[in-house]
VMD Tcl script that builds the backbone (N, CA, C; Angstrom):
set m [mol new atoms 474]
animate dup $m
set s [atomselect $m all]
$s set {name element resname resid chain x y z} {
  {N N MET 1 A -157.613 6.822 8.017}
  {CA C MET 1 A -157.029 5.831 8.414}
  {C C MET 1 A -157.408 4.735 8.871}
  {N N LYS 2 A -156.716 3.296 9.041}
  {CA C LYS 2 A -157.334 2.282 9.669}
  {C C LYS 2 A -157.235 2.294 11.158}
  {N N THR 3 A -158.096 1.482 11.884}
  {CA C THR 3 A -158.487 1.407 12.939}
  {C C THR 3 A -157.510 0.074 13.319}
  {N N ILE 4 A -156.493 -0.003 14.050}
  {CA C ILE 4 A -155.603 -1.460 14.185}
  {C C ILE 4 A -156.481 -2.079 15.321}
  {N N ILE 5 A -156.897 -2.879 15.181}
  {CA C ILE 5 A -157.430 -3.852 16.134}
  {C C ILE 5 A -156.463 -5.103 16.408}
  {N N LYS 6 A -156.180 -5.126 17.514}
  {CA C LYS 6 A -155.154 -6.310 18.070}
  {C C LYS 6 A -156.123 -7.165 18.548}
  {N N ILE 7 A -155.803 -8.561 18.193}
  {CA C ILE 7 A -157.091 -10.085 18.254}
  {C C ILE 7 A -156.113 -11.062 18.251}
  {N N SER 8 A -155.924 -12.014 19.027}
  {CA C SER 8 A -155.785 -13.455 18.931}
  {C C SER 8 A -156.451 -14.443 17.837}
  {N N PHE 9 A -155.578 -15.145 17.218}
  {CA C PHE 9 A -156.402 -15.529 15.900}
  {C C PHE 9 A -157.535 -16.741 16.550}
  {N N LYS 10 A -157.331 -17.049 17.840}
  {CA C LYS 10 A -158.145 -18.141 18.295}
  {C C LYS 10 A -159.913 -17.154 18.503}
  {N N ASP 11 A -159.454 -15.740 19.231}
  {CA C ASP 11 A -160.820 -14.669 19.093}
  {C C ASP 11 A -161.583 -14.641 17.766}
  {N N LEU 12 A -160.886 -14.021 16.934}
  {CA C LEU 12 A -161.082 -13.396 15.676}
  {C C LEU 12 A -161.802 -15.199 14.638}
  {N N LYS 13 A -161.165 -16.187 15.003}
  {CA C LYS 13 A -161.967 -17.109 14.803}
  {C C LYS 13 A -163.390 -17.428 15.034}
  {N N GLN 14 A -163.636 -17.149 16.479}
  {CA C GLN 14 A -164.481 -17.724 17.434}
  {C C GLN 14 A -165.568 -16.332 16.765}
  {N N ASN 15 A -165.345 -14.897 16.713}
  {CA C ASN 15 A -166.478 -14.267 16.531}
  {C C ASN 15 A -166.521 -14.399 15.190}
  {N N TYR 16 A -165.867 -14.575 14.017}
  {CA C TYR 16 A -165.995 -14.823 13.011}
  {C C TYR 16 A -167.646 -15.795 12.802}
  {N N LEU 17 A -166.745 -17.222 13.430}
  {CA C LEU 17 A -167.878 -18.138 13.338}
  {C C LEU 17 A -169.741 -17.903 14.185}
  {N N GLU 18 A -169.605 -17.252 15.261}
  {CA C GLU 18 A -170.525 -16.891 15.751}
  {C C GLU 18 A -171.407 -15.737 14.856}
  {N N VAL 19 A -170.932 -14.930 14.109}
  {CA C VAL 19 A -171.401 -14.079 13.092}
  {C C VAL 19 A -172.105 -14.783 12.052}
  {N N GLN 20 A -171.338 -15.807 11.546}
  {CA C GLN 20 A -171.395 -16.570 10.337}
  {C C GLN 20 A -172.761 -17.594 11.170}
  {N N GLN 21 A -172.560 -18.010 12.164}
  {CA C GLN 21 A -173.885 -18.698 12.650}
  {C C GLN 21 A -175.321 -18.034 12.644}
  {N N PHE 22 A -175.072 -16.967 13.378}
  {CA C PHE 22 A -176.226 -15.511 13.197}
  {C C PHE 22 A -177.001 -15.292 12.007}
  {N N LEU 23 A -175.884 -15.125 10.499}
  {CA C LEU 23 A -176.384 -15.012 9.610}
  {C C LEU 23 A -177.112 -16.235 9.089}
  {N N GLN 24 A -176.525 -17.610 9.428}
  {CA C GLN 24 A -177.029 -18.235 8.819}
  {C C GLN 24 A -178.374 -18.659 9.174}
  {N N LYS 25 A -178.319 -18.538 10.434}
  {CA C LYS 25 A -180.105 -18.497 10.949}
  {C C LYS 25 A -181.209 -17.961 10.718}
  {N N GLU 26 A -180.441 -16.539 10.541}
  {CA C GLU 26 A -181.826 -15.695 10.564}
  {C C GLU 26 A -181.509 -15.599 8.805}
  {N N SER 27 A -180.814 -15.664 7.650}
  {CA C SER 27 A -181.270 -15.847 6.513}
  {C C SER 27 A -181.567 -17.062 5.586}
  {N N GLY 28 A -181.047 -18.075 6.399}
  {CA C GLY 28 A -180.991 -19.472 5.812}
  {C C GLY 28 A -180.320 -19.879 4.717}
  {N N GLU 29 A -179.382 -19.196 4.291}
  {CA C GLU 29 A -178.132 -19.199 3.747}
  {C C GLU 29 A -177.347 -20.018 4.404}
  {N N LYS 30 A -176.482 -21.011 3.873}
  {CA C LYS 30 A -175.658 -21.921 4.513}
  {C C LYS 30 A -174.156 -21.626 3.871}
  {N N LYS 31 A -173.980 -20.833 2.637}
  {CA C LYS 31 A -172.801 -20.296 2.412}
  {C C LYS 31 A -172.559 -18.573 2.537}
  {N N ILE 32 A -172.082 -18.525 3.802}
  {CA C ILE 32 A -171.952 -17.335 4.292}
  {C C ILE 32 A -170.617 -16.695 4.114}
  {N N TYR 33 A -169.707 -15.976 3.796}
  {CA C TYR 33 A -168.377 -15.354 4.014}
  {C C TYR 33 A -167.991 -14.301 3.925}
  {N N ASN 34 A -167.129 -13.815 4.385}
  {CA C ASN 34 A -166.763 -12.317 5.102}
  {C C ASN 34 A -167.458 -10.935 4.364}
  {N N LYS 35 A -167.086 -11.066 2.744}
  {CA C LYS 35 A -167.577 -10.458 1.870}
  {C C LYS 35 A -169.324 -10.325 1.652}
  {N N SER 36 A -169.852 -11.240 2.346}
  {CA C SER 36 A -171.578 -11.892 1.660}
  {C C SER 36 A -171.948 -10.738 2.305}
  {N N LYS 37 A -172.646 -9.922 1.404}
  {CA C LYS 37 A -173.465 -8.678 1.607}
  {C C LYS 37 A -175.051 -9.162 2.479}
  {N N VAL 38 A -175.447 -8.462 3.260}
  {CA C VAL 38 A -176.549 -8.580 3.777}
  {C C VAL 38 A -177.841 -8.410 2.798}
  {N N ALA 39 A -177.775 -7.499 2.254}
  {CA C ALA 39 A -179.191 -7.482 1.398}
  {C C ALA 39 A -179.084 -8.190 0.494}
  {N N ASN 40 A -177.872 -8.143 -0.799}
  {CA C ASN 40 A -177.971 -8.502 -2.227}
  {C C ASN 40 A -177.504 -9.980 -1.824}
  {N N ASP 41 A -176.960 -10.669 -1.121}
  {CA C ASP 41 A -176.124 -11.642 -1.028}
  {C C ASP 41 A -177.266 -12.772 -0.492}
  {N N LEU 42 A -177.957 -12.388 0.839}
  {CA C LEU 42 A -178.411 -13.601 1.923}
  {C C LEU 42 A -179.688 -12.644 1.759}
  {N N SER 43 A -180.444 -11.769 0.868}
  {CA C SER 43 A -182.068 -11.539 0.875}
  {C C SER 43 A -182.215 -11.347 2.004}
  {N N LEU 44 A -181.596 -10.466 2.630}
  {CA C LEU 44 A -182.436 -9.662 3.926}
  {C C LEU 44 A -182.685 -8.267 3.065}
  {N N TRP 45 A -183.962 -8.266 2.870}
  {CA C TRP 45 A -184.522 -7.014 2.392}
  {C C TRP 45 A -185.363 -6.022 3.667}
  {N N GLY 46 A -185.592 -4.909 3.787}
  {CA C GLY 46 A -186.506 -3.908 4.119}
  {C C GLY 46 A -186.604 -4.612 5.706}
  {N N ASP 47 A -187.648 -5.371 5.915}
  {CA C ASP 47 A -187.997 -5.212 7.552}
  {C C ASP 47 A -187.072 -6.348 7.661}
  {N N ASP 48 A -186.729 -7.859 7.261}
  {CA C ASP 48 A -185.716 -8.591 7.677}
  {C C ASP 48 A -184.093 -8.023 8.175}
  {N N ASN 49 A -184.079 -7.244 7.512}
  {CA C ASN 49 A -182.554 -6.819 7.388}
  {C C ASN 49 A -182.688 -6.091 9.000}
  {N N TYR 50 A -183.772 -5.127 8.785}
  {CA C TYR 50 A -184.215 -4.425 10.255}
  {C C TYR 50 A -184.162 -5.134 10.987}
  {N N ASP 51 A -185.042 -6.052 11.368}
  {CA C ASP 51 A -185.260 -7.269 12.531}
  {C C ASP 51 A -183.722 -7.834 12.579}
  {N N MET 52 A -183.189 -8.517 11.596}
  {CA C MET 52 A -181.736 -8.993 11.813}
  {C C MET 52 A -180.783 -8.086 12.473}
  {N N LEU 53 A -180.736 -6.697 11.947}
  {CA C LEU 53 A -179.781 -5.770 12.855}
  {C C LEU 53 A -180.246 -5.636 14.321}
  {N N GLU 54 A -181.349 -5.540 14.648}
  {CA C GLU 54 A -181.654 -5.525 16.037}
  {C C GLU 54 A -181.411 -6.474 16.644}
  {N N LYS 55 A -181.811 -7.649 16.051}
  {CA C LYS 55 A -181.772 -9.038 16.824}
  {C C LYS 55 A -179.644 -8.766 17.181}
  {N N PHE 56 A -178.970 -8.450 16.408}
  {CA C PHE 56 A -177.565 -8.837 16.148}
  {C C PHE 56 A -177.303 -7.470 17.144}
  {N N ILE 57 A -177.590 -6.384 17.137}
  {CA C ILE 57 A -177.075 -5.434 18.177}
  {C C ILE 57 A -177.678 -5.546 19.661}
  {N N THR 58 A -178.898 -6.305 19.962}
  {CA C THR 58 A -179.082 -6.545 21.228}
  {C C THR 58 A -178.234 -7.875 21.631}
  {N N LYS 59 A -178.152 -9.142 20.628}
  {CA C LYS 59 A -177.368 -10.039 21.202}
  {C C LYS 59 A -175.968 -9.879 21.373}
  {N N TYR 60 A -175.402 -8.727 20.820}
  {CA C TYR 60 A -173.948 -8.746 21.388}
  {C C TYR 60 A -173.598 -7.268 22.095}
  {N N ASN 61 A -174.361 -6.247 21.960}
  {CA C ASN 61 A -174.273 -5.243 22.971}
  {C C ASN 61 A -173.865 -4.396 22.440}
  {N N ILE 62 A -174.435 -4.246 21.106}
  {CA C ILE 62 A -173.136 -3.224 20.067}
  {C C ILE 62 A -173.704 -1.836 20.128}
  {N N ASP 63 A -172.807 -0.671 20.010}
  {CA C ASP 63 A -173.685 0.733 19.877}
  {C C ASP 63 A -173.737 1.017 18.667}
  {N N PHE 64 A -174.608 1.132 17.899}
  {CA C PHE 64 A -174.762 1.249 16.499}
  {C C PHE 64 A -175.639 2.885 16.513}
  {N N SER 65 A -175.103 4.133 17.411}
  {CA C SER 65 A -176.040 5.217 17.413}
  {C C SER 65 A -175.183 5.684 15.826}
  {N N ASP 66 A -173.938 5.773 15.407}
  {CA C ASP 66 A -173.398 6.289 14.571}
  {C C ASP 66 A -174.163 5.651 13.331}
  {N N PHE 67 A -174.367 4.238 12.691}
  {CA C PHE 67 A -175.476 4.001 11.837}
  {C C PHE 67 A -176.132 4.502 10.849}
  {N N LYS 68 A -176.509 5.011 9.994}
  {CA C LYS 68 A -177.680 5.535 9.541}
  {C C LYS 68 A -177.945 4.330 8.229}
  {N N TYR 69 A -179.024 4.508 8.865}
  {CA C TYR 69 A -179.955 2.671 8.157}
  {C C TYR 69 A -180.151 3.010 6.863}
  {N N ASP 70 A -180.962 4.164 6.855}
  {CA C ASP 70 A -181.201 4.628 4.951}
  {C C ASP 70 A -180.092 5.022 4.126}
  {N N GLU 71 A -178.575 4.959 4.571}
  {CA C GLU 71 A -177.978 5.023 4.167}
  {C C GLU 71 A -177.337 3.735 3.363}
  {N N HIS 72 A -177.686 2.887 4.528}
  {CA C HIS 72 A -177.148 1.014 4.158}
  {C C HIS 72 A -178.348 -0.166 3.159}
  {N N PHE 73 A -179.449 0.392 3.474}
  {CA C PHE 73 A -180.595 -0.441 3.360}
  {C C PHE 73 A -181.313 0.237 2.905}
  {N N GLN 74 A -182.859 -0.230 2.072}
  {CA C GLN 74 A -184.003 0.298 1.399}
  {C C GLN 74 A -185.113 -0.035 2.632}
  {N N SER 75 A -185.872 0.875 2.895}
  {CA C SER 75 A -187.036 0.298 3.820}
  {C C SER 75 A -188.237 -0.165 3.033}
  {N N GLU 76 A -188.628 -0.787 3.406}
  {CA C GLU 76 A -189.930 -2.156 2.898}
  {C C GLU 76 A -190.940 -1.147 2.279}
  {N N CYS 77 A -191.249 0.376 1.983}
  {CA C CYS 77 A -191.673 0.804 1.351}
  {C C CYS 77 A -191.381 1.177 0.244}
  {N N GLU 78 A -189.861 1.734 0.073}
  {CA C GLU 78 A -189.159 1.922 -0.803}
  {C C GLU 78 A -188.691 0.375 -1.700}
  {N N LEU 79 A -188.837 -1.009 -1.031}
  {CA C LEU 79 A -188.984 -1.942 -2.090}
  {C C LEU 79 A -190.453 -2.109 -2.420}
  {N N THR 80 A -191.207 -1.895 -2.103}
  {CA C THR 80 A -192.343 -2.120 -2.527}
  {C C THR 80 A -192.856 -0.828 -3.455}
  {N N ILE 81 A -192.680 -0.080 -3.839}
  {CA C ILE 81 A -193.305 0.551 -4.401}
  {C C ILE 81 A -192.766 1.046 -5.600}
  {N N SER 82 A -191.761 0.975 -5.819}
  {CA C SER 82 A -190.798 0.882 -6.580}
  {C C SER 82 A -191.192 0.913 -8.090}
  {N N ILE 83 A -191.056 1.495 -9.218}
  {CA C ILE 83 A -191.545 1.893 -10.623}
  {C C ILE 83 A -191.486 0.540 -11.285}
  {N N TRP 84 A -190.351 -0.229 -10.559}
  {CA C TRP 84 A -190.234 -1.747 -11.974}
  {C C TRP 84 A -190.815 -2.604 -10.936}
  {N N SER 85 A -191.408 -2.367 -9.500}
  {CA C SER 85 A -192.216 -3.499 -9.322}
  {C C SER 85 A -193.537 -3.777 -9.550}
  {N N ILE 86 A -193.589 -2.080 -9.677}
  {CA C ILE 86 A -195.129 -1.960 -10.744}
  {C C ILE 86 A -195.054 -2.612 -11.986}
  {N N LEU 87 A -194.507 -2.286 -12.695}
  {CA C LEU 87 A -194.010 -2.838 -14.526}
  {C C LEU 87 A -194.038 -4.524 -14.015}
  {N N SER 88 A -193.232 -5.086 -13.330}
  {CA C SER 88 A -193.543 -6.519 -13.517}
  {C C SER 88 A -194.462 -6.371 -12.790}
  {N N VAL 89 A -195.302 -6.381 -11.828}
  {CA C VAL 89 A -196.957 -6.739 -11.765}
  {C C VAL 89 A -197.395 -6.878 -13.004}
  {N N LEU 90 A -197.195 -5.564 -14.071}
  {CA C LEU 90 A -198.391 -5.288 -14.922}
  {C C LEU 90 A -197.749 -6.143 -16.214}
  {N N LEU 91 A -196.608 -6.746 -16.495}
  {CA C LEU 91 A -195.682 -7.665 -17.336}
  {C C LEU 91 A -195.982 -9.135 -17.072}
  {N N LEU 92 A -196.570 -9.612 -15.688}
  {CA C LEU 92 A -196.856 -10.653 -15.002}
  {C C LEU 92 A -197.397 -11.442 -16.350}
  {N N PRO 93 A -198.668 -10.907 -16.826}
  {CA C PRO 93 A -198.750 -12.357 -18.224}
  {C C PRO 93 A -197.587 -12.920 -19.227}
  {N N LEU 94 A -196.977 -11.813 -19.230}
  {CA C LEU 94 A -195.800 -11.832 -20.699}
  {C C LEU 94 A -194.754 -12.686 -19.960}
  {N N PHE 95 A -194.435 -12.523 -18.376}
  {CA C PHE 95 A -193.345 -13.317 -18.062}
  {C C PHE 95 A -193.838 -14.882 -17.536}
  {N N ILE 96 A -195.100 -14.808 -17.482}
  {CA C ILE 96 A -195.582 -16.340 -17.692}
  {C C ILE 96 A -195.685 -16.601 -19.062}
  {N N THR 97 A -196.027 -16.554 -20.028}
  {CA C THR 97 A -196.026 -16.967 -21.669}
  {C C THR 97 A -194.950 -17.773 -21.836}
  {N N LYS 98 A -193.763 -16.160 -21.462}
  {CA C LYS 98 A -192.159 -16.843 -21.584}
  {C C LYS 98 A -191.765 -17.834 -20.998}
  {N N GLY 99 A -192.111 -18.193 -20.013}
  {CA C GLY 99 A -191.537 -19.398 -19.282}
  {C C GLY 99 A -191.902 -20.640 -19.645}
  {N N ILE 100 A -193.401 -20.396 -20.208}
  {CA C ILE 100 A -193.831 -21.694 -20.947}
  {C C ILE 100 A -193.580 -21.867 -22.368}
  {N N ILE 101 A -193.233 -20.738 -23.336}
  {CA C ILE 101 A -192.347 -21.073 -24.434}
  {C C ILE 101 A -191.362 -21.275 -24.131}
  {N N SER 102 A -190.165 -21.023 -23.109}
  {CA C SER 102 A -189.081 -21.484 -22.685}
  {C C SER 102 A -189.075 -22.610 -22.843}
  {N N TYR 103 A -190.331 -23.480 -21.601}
  {CA C TYR 103 A -190.136 -24.749 -21.435}
  {C C TYR 103 A -190.363 -25.534 -22.699}
  {N N LEU 104 A -191.043 -24.989 -23.049}
  {CA C LEU 104 A -191.681 -25.884 -24.493}
  {C C LEU 104 A -190.355 -26.235 -25.839}
  {N N PHE 105 A -189.597 -24.993 -25.689}
  {CA C PHE 105 A -188.306 -24.782 -26.493}
  {C C PHE 105 A -187.399 -25.774 -25.842}
  {N N ASN 106 A -187.422 -25.789 -24.683}
  {CA C ASN 106 A -186.154 -26.749 -23.998}
  {C C ASN 106 A -186.318 -27.888 -24.676}
  {N N PHE 107 A -187.250 -28.800 -24.874}
  {CA C PHE 107 A -187.136 -30.256 -25.519}
  {C C PHE 107 A -186.527 -30.080 -27.026}
  {N N LEU 108 A -186.702 -28.788 -27.634}
  {CA C LEU 108 A -185.752 -28.731 -29.120}
  {C C LEU 108 A -184.534 -28.515 -28.627}
  {N N SER 109 A -184.261 -27.450 -28.329}
  {CA C SER 109 A -182.897 -26.872 -28.140}
  {C C SER 109 A -182.711 -25.988 -27.090}
  {N N ASN 110 A -181.975 -26.237 -26.148}
  {CA C ASN 110 A -180.981 -25.614 -25.201}
  {C C ASN 110 A -180.804 -24.282 -25.280}
  {N N LYS 111 A -180.285 -23.984 -26.888}
  {CA C LYS 111 A -179.785 -23.078 -27.538}
  {C C LYS 111 A -181.067 -21.864 -27.695}
  {N N TYR 112 A -182.131 -22.299 -27.713}
  {CA C TYR 112 A -183.754 -21.216 -28.268}
  {C C TYR 112 A -184.332 -20.917 -26.742}
  {N N SER 113 A -183.547 -22.468 -26.199}
  {CA C SER 113 A -184.551 -22.092 -24.141}
  {C C SER 113 A -183.647 -20.750 -23.902}
  {N N TYR 114 A -182.546 -21.191 -23.975}
  {CA C TYR 114 A -181.595 -20.085 -23.188}
  {C C TYR 114 A -181.674 -18.502 -23.362}
  {N N LYS 115 A -182.208 -18.181 -24.843}
  {CA C LYS 115 A -182.371 -16.853 -25.536}
  {C C LYS 115 A -183.595 -16.436 -25.139}
  {N N ILE 116 A -184.701 -17.184 -24.858}
  {CA C ILE 116 A -185.582 -17.110 -24.319}
  {C C ILE 116 A -185.685 -16.490 -22.710}
  {N N ASP 117 A -184.887 -17.223 -21.909}
  {CA C ASP 117 A -184.922 -16.870 -20.460}
  {C C ASP 117 A -183.894 -15.648 -20.874}
  {N N LYS 118 A -183.249 -15.539 -21.370}
  {CA C LYS 118 A -182.708 -14.174 -21.261}
  {C C LYS 118 A -183.480 -12.743 -21.421}
  {N N PHE 119 A -183.964 -13.025 -22.056}
  {CA C PHE 119 A -185.487 -12.503 -22.972}
  {C C PHE 119 A -185.860 -11.506 -21.359}
  {N N ASN 120 A -186.073 -10.077 -21.078}
  {CA C ASN 120 A -186.530 -9.456 -20.217}
  {C C ASN 120 A -187.532 -8.780 -20.321}
  {N N PHE 121 A -188.124 -8.400 -21.338}
  {CA C PHE 121 A -188.649 -7.339 -21.855}
  {C C PHE 121 A -188.377 -5.739 -21.449}
  {N N PHE 122 A -187.169 -5.347 -21.621}
  {CA C PHE 122 A -186.570 -4.589 -21.505}
  {C C PHE 122 A -186.726 -3.958 -20.014}
  {N N ILE 123 A -187.202 -4.757 -19.482}
  {CA C ILE 123 A -186.958 -4.342 -17.515}
  {C C ILE 123 A -185.632 -4.569 -16.967}
  {N N LYS 124 A -184.940 -3.465 -16.776}
  {CA C LYS 124 A -183.698 -3.553 -15.849}
  {C C LYS 124 A -184.192 -3.562 -14.040}
  {N N GLU 125 A -183.105 -4.542 -14.071}
  {CA C GLU 125 A -182.850 -5.347 -12.449}
  {C C GLU 125 A -182.650 -3.935 -11.820}
  {N N HIS 126 A -183.550 -4.194 -10.439}
  {CA C HIS 126 A -183.591 -2.915 -9.182}
  {C C HIS 126 A -182.402 -3.018 -8.899}
  {N N LYS 127 A -181.267 -1.404 -8.962}
  {CA C LYS 127 A -180.081 -1.413 -8.735}
  {C C LYS 127 A -180.260 -0.365 -7.358}
  {N N SER 128 A -179.750 -0.461 -6.195}
  {CA C SER 128 A -179.407 0.441 -5.210}
  {C C SER 128 A -178.236 1.159 -5.018}
  {N N ASN 129 A -178.432 1.960 -5.039}
  {CA C ASN 129 A -176.781 2.931 -4.594}
  {C C ASN 129 A -176.911 3.103 -3.314}
  {N N LYS 130 A -176.879 1.679 -2.276}
  {CA C LYS 130 A -177.355 1.601 -1.060}
  {C C LYS 130 A -175.668 1.120 -0.787}
  {N N ILE 131 A -174.795 1.327 0.216}
  {CA C ILE 131 A -173.814 1.141 0.872}
  {C C ILE 131 A -173.966 -0.489 1.756}
  {N N ASP 132 A -174.322 -1.255 1.305}
  {CA C ASP 132 A -174.745 -2.908 1.528}
  {C C ASP 132 A -173.592 -3.126 2.456}
  {N N LEU 133 A -174.095 -3.646 3.934}
  {CA C LEU 133 A -172.965 -4.346 4.827}
  {C C LEU 133 A -172.635 -5.531 4.586}
  {N N THR 134 A -171.568 -5.717 4.824}
  {CA C THR 134 A -171.167 -7.290 4.405}
  {C C THR 134 A -171.214 -8.079 6.055}
  {N N MET 135 A -170.935 -9.378 5.855}
  {CA C MET 135 A -170.158 -10.038 7.415}
  {C C MET 135 A -169.327 -9.825 7.913}
  {N N GLY 136 A -168.275 -9.404 7.152}
  {CA C GLY 136 A -167.139 -8.200 7.830}
  {C C GLY 136 A -167.412 -7.505 8.494}
  {N N ASP 137 A -168.028 -6.433 7.919}
  {CA C ASP 137 A -168.470 -5.290 8.873}
  {C C ASP 137 A -169.167 -6.056 9.848}
  {N N LEU 138 A -169.936 -6.806 10.051}
  {CA C LEU 138 A -170.775 -7.305 11.431}
  {C C LEU 138 A -169.785 -7.737 12.005}
  {N N ILE 139 A -168.780 -8.080 11.616}
  {CA C ILE 139 A -167.529 -9.005 12.383}
  {C C ILE 139 A -167.094 -8.256 13.267}
  {N N THR 140 A -166.666 -7.115 12.587}
  {CA C THR 140 A -166.013 -5.737 13.126}
  {C C THR 140 A -166.500 -5.006 14.305}
  {N N SER 141 A -167.891 -4.507 13.759}
  {CA C SER 141 A -168.806 -3.977 14.590}
  {C C SER 141 A -168.883 -5.053 16.031}
  {N N LYS 142 A -168.975 -5.996 15.896}
  {CA C LYS 142 A -168.780 -6.940 17.141}
  {C C LYS 142 A -167.948 -6.654 18.022}
  {N N ILE 143 A -166.697 -7.105 17.306}
  {CA C ILE 143 A -165.183 -6.899 17.872}
  {C C ILE 143 A -165.048 -5.610 18.723}
  {N N GLN 144 A -165.394 -4.132 17.981}
  {CA C GLN 144 A -165.350 -2.894 18.478}
  {C C GLN 144 A -166.441 -2.509 19.228}
  {N N GLY 145 A -167.369 -3.247 19.446}
  {CA C GLY 145 A -168.696 -3.182 20.084}
  {C C GLY 145 A -169.519 -1.809 20.169}
  {N N LYS 146 A -168.801 -1.252 18.404}
  {CA C LYS 146 A -169.950 -0.402 18.358}
  {C C LYS 146 A -169.640 -0.425 16.619}
  {N N PHE 147 A -170.394 0.357 15.540}
  {CA C PHE 147 A -170.366 -0.053 14.192}
  {C C PHE 147 A -169.183 0.475 13.774}
  {N N HIS 148 A -168.750 -0.524 12.820}
  {CA C HIS 148 A -167.335 0.498 12.396}
  {C C HIS 148 A -167.084 -1.009 10.728}
  {N N PHE 149 A -166.924 -0.418 9.992}
  {CA C PHE 149 A -166.674 -0.898 8.392}
  {C C PHE 149 A -165.807 -1.624 8.841}
  {N N ARG 150 A -165.739 -2.907 8.107}
  {CA C ARG 150 A -164.373 -3.962 7.787}
  {C C ARG 150 A -163.225 -3.325 7.250}
  {N N GLU 151 A -163.908 -2.284 6.150}
  {CA C GLU 151 A -162.118 -1.350 5.306}
  {C C GLU 151 A -161.530 -0.771 5.704}
  {N N ASN 152 A -162.118 -0.096 7.108}
  {CA C ASN 152 A -161.812 0.590 7.804}
  {C C ASN 152 A -160.724 0.427 9.014}
  {N N ALA 153 A -160.486 -1.033 9.117}
  {CA C ALA 153 A -160.221 -1.696 10.146}
  {C C ALA 153 A -158.751 -2.370 9.818}
  {N N LYS 154 A -157.653 -2.952 10.228}
  {CA C LYS 154 A -156.763 -3.433 10.196}
  {C C LYS 154 A -156.451 -4.824 11.185}
  {N N PHE 155 A -156.714 -5.833 11.346}
  {CA C PHE 155 A -156.579 -6.961 12.170}
  {C C PHE 155 A -155.221 -7.159 12.450}
  {N N VAL 156 A -154.918 -7.228 13.477}
  {CA C VAL 156 A -153.160 -7.053 13.795}
  {C C VAL 156 A -153.048 -8.971 14.813}
  {N N LEU 157 A -152.438 -9.807 14.717}
  {CA C LEU 157 A -153.025 -10.797 15.538}
  {C C LEU 157 A -152.030 -10.582 16.105}
  {N N ASN 158 A -151.864 -11.061 17.552}
  {CA C ASN 158 A -151.075 -10.777 18.682}
  {C C ASN 158 A -150.716 -12.233 19.323}
}
mol reanalyze $m
mol bondsrecalc $m
mol representation Tube
mol addrep $m
């Protein structure tokens, strides 16, 4: 069941803009929207998202005692010691060679350059099973004064 939050349009817009500006400052990203994800879209990984959350909680005096960090984000250690990171370092010479060949082929044909760029030596992009927080989750938490997912809330303008 969704929590109903009664709020004026002015207050909702003000909270939206405050959280958006906060995330822009913390991430360096300029285009941030309600569904922007903290880790995947804003590139706040490991200690960066931990520090950002700490500042957010302190600045807006939000109760995050129900928030379980490890369900939403990977720690710095999880990010740096993954098997894909190790393989990427070992294959670095191949990636450099691929970049040089792609650059040279770019003069001949964009078609071949594109195919070379798409080749990734069969290394898959790291996928996380974590539930990334969105800007909407942070806005909802700010308004509620405690951790709250946006999808579990319904805003009613009064």
